[in-house]
PLY file of the C-alpha trace (Angstrom):
ply
format ascii 1.0
element vertex 512
property float x
property float y
property float z
element edge 511
property int vertex1
property int vertex2
end_header
0.00 0.00 0.00
1.35 3.40 -0.94
1.19 6.33 1.44
-0.34 9.46 -0.03
1.43 12.68 0.93
-1.23 15.39 1.06
-0.59 19.02 0.30
-1.36 21.68 2.89
-3.14 23.74 0.22
-6.92 23.83 0.74
-8.99 21.87 -1.77
-12.30 23.63 -2.23
-15.31 21.60 -3.21
-19.05 21.55 -2.73
-19.81 21.05 0.95
-22.49 22.32 3.33
-19.74 22.83 5.95
-17.32 24.76 3.76
-18.22 28.08 5.39
-18.31 26.93 9.03
-16.82 29.64 11.23
-15.82 29.95 14.86
-17.57 32.50 17.07
-16.02 33.47 20.42
-18.46 34.16 23.25
-18.62 37.68 24.64
-16.68 38.42 27.81
-19.75 38.19 30.05
-20.41 34.67 28.75
-16.87 33.48 29.58
-15.60 32.11 32.90
-13.04 34.51 34.36
-10.71 34.30 37.37
-10.20 30.52 37.19
-6.83 29.34 38.61
-6.14 26.84 35.81
-3.54 24.20 36.61
0.03 24.69 35.41
0.62 20.94 35.24
2.52 19.96 32.08
0.71 16.61 31.69
-0.69 16.30 28.15
-4.42 16.37 28.89
-7.31 18.77 28.47
-7.84 19.42 32.23
-11.42 20.29 31.35
-14.72 18.40 31.06
-18.10 19.76 29.98
-21.69 18.58 29.83
-25.03 20.36 29.45
-25.16 21.24 33.17
-21.60 21.69 34.48
-18.11 22.81 33.53
-15.22 21.14 35.41
-11.66 22.54 35.35
-8.54 21.19 37.06
-7.05 23.99 39.16
-3.69 24.92 40.62
-3.50 23.94 44.28
-0.95 23.13 46.97
-0.90 19.94 49.02
-3.03 17.71 46.79
-5.20 17.96 43.69
-8.46 19.78 43.13
-10.87 20.87 40.44
-13.71 23.34 40.10
-17.25 22.41 39.10
-19.24 25.40 37.84
-22.87 25.38 36.62
-22.76 26.02 32.87
-25.03 29.07 33.11
-22.95 30.68 35.91
-20.69 32.72 33.64
-18.65 35.77 34.59
-16.00 36.15 37.27
-15.44 33.22 39.61
-14.72 34.12 43.23
-11.25 33.14 44.57
-12.83 31.14 47.41
-15.22 29.27 45.14
-15.79 25.70 46.48
-13.64 22.94 45.00
-13.54 19.17 44.76
-10.34 18.55 46.71
-10.18 14.98 47.97
-7.13 13.74 46.01
-3.73 13.63 47.71
-1.85 14.18 44.43
-2.30 16.32 41.32
-5.46 15.58 39.32
-4.46 14.44 35.82
-7.79 13.77 34.09
-11.53 14.31 34.62
-14.52 12.98 32.65
-18.29 13.38 33.09
-20.49 10.30 33.04
-22.28 10.43 29.64
-25.52 9.05 31.15
-25.69 10.73 34.60
-24.96 14.44 34.35
-23.87 15.01 37.96
-21.37 12.12 38.18
-17.73 12.84 37.34
-14.65 10.58 37.42
-11.17 11.86 38.25
-7.73 10.28 38.39
-4.60 11.46 40.09
-0.94 11.02 40.91
-2.05 9.41 44.20
-2.80 6.20 42.15
-6.54 6.46 42.77
-9.61 6.89 40.58
-12.50 8.61 42.33
-16.16 9.05 41.51
-17.85 12.26 42.67
-21.53 13.15 42.87
-22.10 16.87 42.36
-25.21 18.24 44.10
-27.90 19.93 42.05
-27.03 23.58 41.47
-23.31 23.02 42.06
-21.07 23.03 45.12
-21.85 25.13 48.18
-18.75 24.06 50.11
-15.53 22.14 49.45
-16.12 18.47 48.62
-13.55 16.10 50.10
-15.44 12.79 50.23
-15.93 10.85 47.01
-18.87 8.47 46.65
-16.42 5.83 45.42
-12.64 5.43 45.64
-11.01 2.93 43.30
-7.52 1.56 43.97
-5.91 -0.91 41.60
-3.02 0.85 39.89
0.45 0.72 41.40
1.55 4.04 39.88
-0.16 7.32 39.04
-3.25 7.21 36.82
-3.15 9.46 33.74
-6.36 8.71 31.81
-10.00 7.85 32.48
-12.69 7.08 29.88
-16.35 6.10 30.24
-17.74 3.37 28.00
-19.87 5.04 25.28
-22.89 2.68 25.40
-22.77 0.96 28.80
-23.62 2.57 32.11
-21.13 2.41 35.02
-18.24 0.92 33.06
-15.09 3.02 33.43
-11.62 2.55 31.90
-8.47 3.88 33.57
-4.89 3.86 32.26
-1.96 4.18 34.63
1.78 4.63 34.48
2.06 0.96 35.43
1.28 0.30 31.70
-2.11 -1.27 32.50
-5.69 -0.44 31.56
-8.21 -1.43 34.24
-11.92 -1.85 33.49
-14.07 -0.93 36.50
-17.63 -2.06 37.13
-18.94 0.73 39.34
-21.97 -1.35 40.34
-19.59 -3.41 42.49
-16.73 -0.90 42.81
-14.07 -3.37 41.66
-11.88 -3.87 38.57
-13.35 -6.68 36.45
-10.84 -6.80 33.58
-7.25 -5.78 32.94
-5.64 -5.02 29.58
-1.93 -5.76 29.94
-0.53 -5.56 26.40
1.36 -2.27 26.59
5.10 -2.00 27.12
5.19 1.68 28.10
3.01 4.57 29.24
-0.39 4.77 27.51
-0.86 8.20 25.92
-4.45 8.07 24.65
-7.58 5.88 24.54
-10.48 6.08 22.11
-13.62 3.96 21.60
-15.46 3.23 18.39
-19.17 4.10 18.18
-20.54 1.00 19.92
-17.65 0.56 22.35
-16.67 -2.84 21.00
-13.14 -1.69 20.11
-10.56 0.36 21.98
-7.71 2.15 20.21
-4.64 3.15 22.21
-1.42 5.00 21.54
1.61 4.26 23.65
5.02 5.72 24.37
6.54 2.61 22.76
5.54 4.24 19.39
2.81 1.69 18.70
-0.83 2.09 17.75
-3.09 -0.74 18.92
-6.69 -1.77 18.34
-7.84 -3.91 21.27
-10.97 -5.93 22.00
-11.55 -4.52 25.50
-13.33 -7.41 27.24
-10.83 -10.08 26.25
-7.79 -7.78 26.13
-6.87 -9.29 22.76
-4.84 -7.07 20.41
-6.58 -7.19 17.02
-4.25 -4.84 15.14
-0.92 -3.27 15.95
1.13 -0.70 14.05
4.75 0.14 14.76
4.96 3.84 13.86
8.59 4.63 13.15
8.10 7.45 10.63
4.98 8.78 12.38
5.39 8.84 16.17
1.80 8.71 17.36
0.55 10.79 20.28
-3.25 10.89 20.00
-5.82 8.67 18.30
-9.54 8.99 17.59
-12.02 6.62 15.95
-13.78 8.27 13.01
-17.30 7.17 13.91
-18.63 4.18 11.97
-16.26 4.65 9.00
-13.93 1.89 10.27
-11.05 4.33 10.18
-8.72 5.85 12.76
-6.95 9.18 12.77
-3.74 9.76 14.70
-1.74 12.89 15.41
1.98 12.76 16.01
5.41 13.83 14.87
7.21 12.97 11.64
10.87 11.96 11.37
11.67 15.65 10.68
9.93 16.70 13.95
7.01 18.34 12.17
3.46 17.86 13.39
1.64 15.28 11.35
-1.69 13.46 11.05
-2.28 9.99 9.61
-5.44 8.14 8.54
-5.63 4.37 9.12
-7.90 1.48 8.22
-8.80 -0.10 11.57
-8.67 -3.59 10.03
-5.21 -3.13 8.51
-2.63 -1.04 10.36
0.35 -2.10 8.27
0.48 1.31 6.55
-1.51 4.53 6.92
-3.93 5.39 4.14
-2.66 8.98 4.03
-0.24 11.18 5.93
-0.28 14.96 6.03
2.20 17.32 7.62
0.56 20.22 9.43
3.33 22.60 10.53
6.65 22.78 12.33
5.37 23.77 15.77
6.16 21.64 18.80
2.83 21.59 20.70
0.77 18.42 20.88
-2.11 18.16 18.37
-5.49 17.24 19.89
-7.96 15.66 17.41
-11.75 16.01 17.84
-14.19 14.21 15.57
-17.88 15.01 15.05
-19.52 11.84 13.73
-22.74 13.69 12.85
-21.15 16.19 10.46
-18.05 14.08 9.63
-15.86 17.02 10.59
-12.42 16.72 12.15
-11.00 19.50 14.33
-7.28 19.82 15.10
-6.21 22.03 18.00
-2.59 22.39 19.08
-1.55 22.73 22.70
0.02 26.17 23.05
-1.55 27.35 19.76
-4.46 29.72 19.34
-5.69 28.10 16.13
-8.19 25.33 15.40
-8.10 23.74 11.93
-11.06 21.78 10.65
-11.50 19.25 7.88
-14.27 17.16 6.37
-13.83 13.39 6.27
-14.88 11.61 3.07
-15.28 7.95 2.16
-13.17 8.28 -1.00
-9.78 9.76 -1.78
-8.37 12.13 -0.72
-10.42 11.28 2.45
-9.45 14.57 4.17
-10.70 17.88 2.79
-9.44 21.06 4.40
-12.25 23.51 5.23
-10.95 26.47 7.22
-9.05 27.61 10.27
-10.20 29.46 13.38
-7.48 31.84 14.54
-6.91 33.42 17.91
-3.83 35.07 19.47
-4.42 33.50 22.91
-2.73 30.07 23.35
-4.84 27.20 24.67
-3.85 24.93 27.56
-6.62 22.46 26.76
-10.12 22.22 25.34
-13.41 20.89 26.63
-16.19 19.84 24.24
-19.91 20.26 24.81
-22.00 17.15 23.98
-24.38 17.50 21.04
-27.51 17.72 23.17
-26.11 20.85 24.85
-25.68 22.87 21.63
-27.83 25.77 20.44
-29.60 24.29 17.38
-31.45 27.56 16.72
-28.11 29.23 15.93
-26.96 26.27 13.72
-24.20 25.50 16.20
-22.58 22.14 15.33
-19.68 22.08 17.82
-18.59 24.03 20.90
-15.18 24.21 22.52
-14.33 25.55 25.95
-10.83 26.95 25.62
-8.51 27.15 28.65
-6.34 30.27 28.58
-3.94 29.90 31.50
-2.28 33.33 31.32
-5.63 35.10 31.70
-7.30 32.55 33.99
-10.08 32.47 31.40
-12.39 29.78 29.99
-13.61 30.94 26.59
-16.50 29.21 24.74
-15.98 28.95 20.97
-19.03 27.98 18.87
-18.60 26.44 15.42
-21.55 27.66 13.36
-22.92 26.75 9.94
-24.19 29.99 8.36
-27.83 29.61 7.25
-30.38 32.21 6.20
-33.38 30.25 7.39
-34.29 30.29 11.10
-36.05 26.92 10.98
-34.57 23.66 12.28
-31.88 22.39 9.89
-32.35 18.63 9.76
-29.50 18.09 7.30
-26.86 19.23 9.82
-28.49 17.60 12.86
-28.94 13.87 12.21
-29.88 11.44 14.97
-27.18 11.59 17.62
-26.27 9.60 20.78
-28.26 10.75 23.80
-28.17 10.16 27.54
-29.71 6.68 27.69
-27.32 3.71 28.03
-27.87 0.78 25.69
-26.52 -1.86 28.12
-26.00 -2.57 31.79
-22.52 -3.55 33.04
-23.55 -7.20 33.51
-24.91 -7.37 29.96
-21.75 -5.89 28.49
-19.45 -8.13 30.50
-21.44 -11.24 29.57
-21.24 -10.45 25.85
-24.83 -9.43 25.10
-25.42 -8.45 21.49
-28.21 -5.97 20.86
-29.28 -4.50 17.55
-29.48 -0.82 16.82
-32.04 1.15 18.81
-33.02 4.77 18.30
-34.99 7.12 20.52
-36.40 10.27 18.97
-37.46 13.31 20.94
-39.55 15.28 18.48
-41.71 18.27 19.29
-40.89 18.07 23.00
-42.72 14.76 23.61
-41.36 11.91 25.66
-39.88 10.17 22.67
-40.93 7.45 20.27
-39.25 4.15 19.56
-38.06 3.80 15.98
-39.13 0.24 15.32
-39.19 -2.76 17.68
-36.06 -3.63 19.60
-34.60 -7.02 18.69
-34.44 -9.65 21.41
-31.28 -10.09 23.44
-28.94 -12.87 22.45
-25.75 -13.92 24.19
-22.45 -14.36 22.44
-18.87 -14.75 23.62
-17.39 -11.44 24.78
-15.55 -10.54 21.53
-18.86 -10.29 19.60
-20.36 -7.15 21.10
-21.92 -4.78 18.55
-24.20 -2.42 20.46
-24.95 0.95 18.94
-25.78 3.87 21.22
-29.38 4.97 21.67
-29.89 7.95 19.38
-32.00 11.09 19.76
-33.13 14.01 17.63
-32.23 17.59 18.56
-35.37 19.10 17.05
-37.09 21.54 19.43
-34.02 21.23 21.66
-33.23 18.15 23.72
-34.15 18.80 27.35
-34.80 15.27 28.56
-32.71 14.34 31.57
-31.70 10.79 32.34
-33.67 9.02 35.06
-30.64 6.92 36.05
-29.34 7.45 39.58
-25.83 6.45 40.62
-25.75 4.16 43.63
-22.35 3.57 45.14
-21.80 -0.06 46.19
-21.69 -0.73 49.91
-18.47 -2.56 50.68
-18.13 -4.66 53.80
-15.25 -3.39 55.91
-12.44 -5.89 55.96
-9.78 -6.05 58.63
-6.51 -7.91 59.04
-5.41 -7.77 62.69
-1.75 -8.41 63.58
-0.76 -7.75 67.22
-3.91 -5.69 67.58
-3.13 -3.46 64.55
-5.42 -3.38 61.52
-3.05 -3.58 58.54
-5.73 -2.42 56.08
-6.32 0.69 58.16
-2.58 1.47 58.09
-1.86 1.29 54.36
1.62 2.64 53.54
1.67 5.97 51.65
1.88 5.73 47.86
3.14 9.22 47.00
5.31 11.91 48.57
2.24 14.11 49.11
0.47 11.24 50.85
3.56 10.64 53.00
3.62 14.31 54.05
-0.10 14.28 54.83
0.34 11.16 56.95
3.35 12.74 58.73
1.43 15.92 59.59
-1.60 13.87 60.65
0.60 11.87 63.01
2.17 15.07 64.34
-1.31 16.45 65.06
-2.28 13.20 66.74
0.87 13.24 68.91
0.21 16.89 69.86
-3.39 16.08 70.77
-2.35 13.10 72.89
0.30 15.18 74.70
-2.30 17.84 75.53
-4.72 15.17 76.70
-1.98 13.60 78.85
-1.09 16.95 80.43
-4.77 17.53 81.24
-4.92 14.11 82.87
-1.78 14.93 84.91
-3.39 18.12 86.18
-6.56 16.21 87.13
-4.45 13.59 88.96
-2.62 16.32 90.93
-5.90 17.97 91.84
-7.30 14.67 93.06
-4.15 14.05 95.15
-4.49 17.48 96.76
-8.18 16.93 97.47
-7.43 13.56 99.06
-4.60 15.06 101.15
-6.86 17.88 102.35
-9.54 15.39 103.30
-7.04 13.37 105.37
-5.63 16.46 107.15
-9.05 17.85 107.99
-9.60 17.44 111.81
-13.32 17.02 111.29
-12.66 13.71 109.55
-10.55 12.35 112.47
0 1
1 2
2 3
3 4
4 5
5 6
6 7
7 8
8 9
9 10
10 11
11 12
12 13
13 14
14 15
15 16
16 17
17 18
18 19
19 20
20 21
21 22
22 23
23 24
24 25
25 26
26 27
27 28
28 29
29 30
30 31
31 32
32 33
33 34
34 35
35 36
36 37
37 38
38 39
39 40
40 41
41 42
42 43
43 44
44 45
45 46
46 47
47 48
48 49
49 50
50 51
51 52
52 53
53 54
54 55
55 56
56 57
57 58
58 59
59 60
60 61
61 62
62 63
63 64
64 65
65 66
66 67
67 68
68 69
69 70
70 71
71 72
72 73
73 74
74 75
75 76
76 77
77 78
78 79
79 80
80 81
81 82
82 83
83 84
84 85
85 86
86 87
87 88
88 89
89 90
90 91
91 92
92 93
93 94
94 95
95 96
96 97
97 98
98 99
99 100
100 101
101 102
102 103
103 104
104 105
105 106
106 107
107 108
108 109
109 110
110 111
111 112
112 113
113 114
114 115
115 116
116 117
117 118
118 119
119 120
120 121
121 122
122 123
123 124
124 125
125 126
126 127
127 128
128 129
129 130
130 131
131 132
132 133
133 134
134 135
135 136
136 137
137 138
138 139
139 140
140 141
141 142
142 143
143 144
144 145
145 146
146 147
147 148
148 149
149 150
150 151
151 152
152 153
153 154
154 155
155 156
156 157
157 158
158 159
159 160
160 161
161 162
162 163
163 164
164 165
165 166
166 167
167 168
168 169
169 170
170 171
171 172
172 173
173 174
174 175
175 176
176 177
177 178
178 179
179 180
180 181
181 182
182 183
183 184
184 185
185 186
186 187
187 188
188 189
189 190
190 191
191 192
192 193
193 194
194 195
195 196
196 197
197 198
198 199
199 200
200 201
201 202
202 203
203 204
204 205
205 206
206 207
207 208
208 209
209 210
210 211
211 212
212 213
213 214
214 215
215 216
216 217
217 218
218 219
219 220
220 221
221 222
222 223
223 224
224 225
225 226
226 227
227 228
228 229
229 230
230 231
231 232
232 233
233 234
234 235
235 236
236 237
237 238
238 239
239 240
240 241
241 242
242 243
243 244
244 245
245 246
246 247
247 248
248 249
249 250
250 251
251 252
252 253
253 254
254 255
255 256
256 257
257 258
258 259
259 260
260 261
261 262
262 263
263 264
264 265
265 266
266 267
267 268
268 269
269 270
270 271
271 272
272 273
273 274
274 275
275 276
276 277
277 278
278 279
279 280
280 281
281 282
282 283
283 284
284 285
285 286
286 287
287 288
288 289
289 290
290 291
291 292
292 293
293 294
294 295
295 296
296 297
297 298
298 299
299 300
300 301
301 302
302 303
303 304
304 305
305 306
306 307
307 308
308 309
309 310
310 311
311 312
312 313
313 314
314 315
315 316
316 317
317 318
318 319
319 320
320 321
321 322
322 323
323 324
324 325
325 326
326 327
327 328
328 329
329 330
330 331
331 332
332 333
333 334
334 335
335 336
336 337
337 338
338 339
339 340
340 341
341 342
342 343
343 344
344 345
345 346
346 347
347 348
348 349
349 350
350 351
351 352
352 353
353 354
354 355
355 356
356 357
357 358
358 359
359 360
360 361
361 362
362 363
363 364
364 365
365 366
366 367
367 368
368 369
369 370
370 371
371 372
372 373
373 374
374 375
375 376
376 377
377 378
378 379
379 380
380 381
381 382
382 383
383 384
384 385
385 386
386 387
387 388
388 389
389 390
390 391
391 392
392 393
393 394
394 395
395 396
396 397
397 398
398 399
399 400
400 401
401 402
402 403
403 404
404 405
405 406
406 407
407 408
408 409
409 410
410 411
411 412
412 413
413 414
414 415
415 416
416 417
417 418
418 419
419 420
420 421
421 422
422 423
423 424
424 425
425 426
426 427
427 428
428 429
429 430
430 431
431 432
432 433
433 434
434 435
435 436
436 437
437 438
438 439
439 440
440 441
441 442
442 443
443 444
444 445
445 446
446 447
447 448
448 449
449 450
450 451
451 452
452 453
453 454
454 455
455 456
456 457
457 458
458 459
459 460
460 461
461 462
462 463
463 464
464 465
465 466
466 467
467 468
468 469
469 470
470 471
471 472
472 473
473 474
474 475
475 476
476 477
477 478
478 479
479 480
480 481
481 482
482 483
483 484
484 485
485 486
486 487
487 488
488 489
489 490
490 491
491 492
492 493
493 494
494 495
495 496
496 497
497 498
498 499
499 500
500 501
501 502
502 503
503 504
504 505
505 506
506 507
507 508
508 509
509 510
510 511
């Protein structure tokens, strides 16, 4: 297979998205005064859904992040409540796609934690997670929710392992142990039956997540991969990385044959990491560079040249990371097809950027808003783990009603785990999608276990995993020692007083 070297020159052609433009929100609709983290970890440090915006913040003595209601724009107070239960820096955060007030975070303290945000946002600092997950031996850099199954969470750590957590029981149920170095990125296909990963060992892998079997593997010597994204149901992957001449580069791959990329295209000579974002509804690809102010966008086609350059959004302010609003949170009346939340560290600013298709008509544009995944899971964790195969199901919310089923749902049939093909439940955005999920997260109740040795519970005295945790334990012990010394001195004073009282009673002549 020959590799096609694409030119950077734009190729204009007939497309409904050729004139898409980026519109920056006005200052009063931005989030100002946010102490964005200065951590150099290559992540977005931002997560968005239709109700909340979460941003990892700069903090001392542990990790924390802000959770702000999406409509609460303007200046954020310096003492705004935070989620601050981690003992190490927070490296990644992701909202549950089916329960809007549940967010997962991972940290340098080797833990993954699940938080339940109260309605209306935080009123005080939150330090207690509803679920704490320990299974990695080193810091955890990535978390991803399964796209079609509720309460299935993937985490990737610096111990080179991917753990699959069933949050119904609060335990890891599977482990993917095929990587030889740090995992840089994870991406699911549409139905969640395949997982693509990039790794520091310069390899791109397509993995069957339940069995952990590597289906395809590419050794990228000329294109050092950093990020990967599945291109919807096209059976293709797109990776961003660096060429042998240290220029930023993208490559398109066939997911069933990773021997050679279908095409490669050099972007520019800058050094920042390229983040890819794919919109499966419009078949548009967005490329945003870390430290850049620009966002390039392309249209993906099924035939050569596959990638068609559309335009570029330009801004002088460099971005630390980008959050993306889910489809059901967009403004369909303004023909908004994508929305970024741009982190500008130097200004402490979160800036919404709307990608808009210019249309003269003010009516609903069905051609740019096809059926899209909603907030209803297609499977339960037990069904997914047992290998249930369910046909495509679509929910439509038209005219503000409760939704109508598009045809009967096929019966459930069981197959071995590698045969899962479950499409997400789809919705229509006509009249705006306001339906909230009825699913409630229930944290599993774990029986307290104890291992007593010489009267000491070993599970209660777990050794510290990080330097921050060691310092916290040291200061906690210092406080405990100080408290015990004060209590002992009070007891000594009481003993002396009792001795004096007893002596006075003995010397009193009335008692003789």
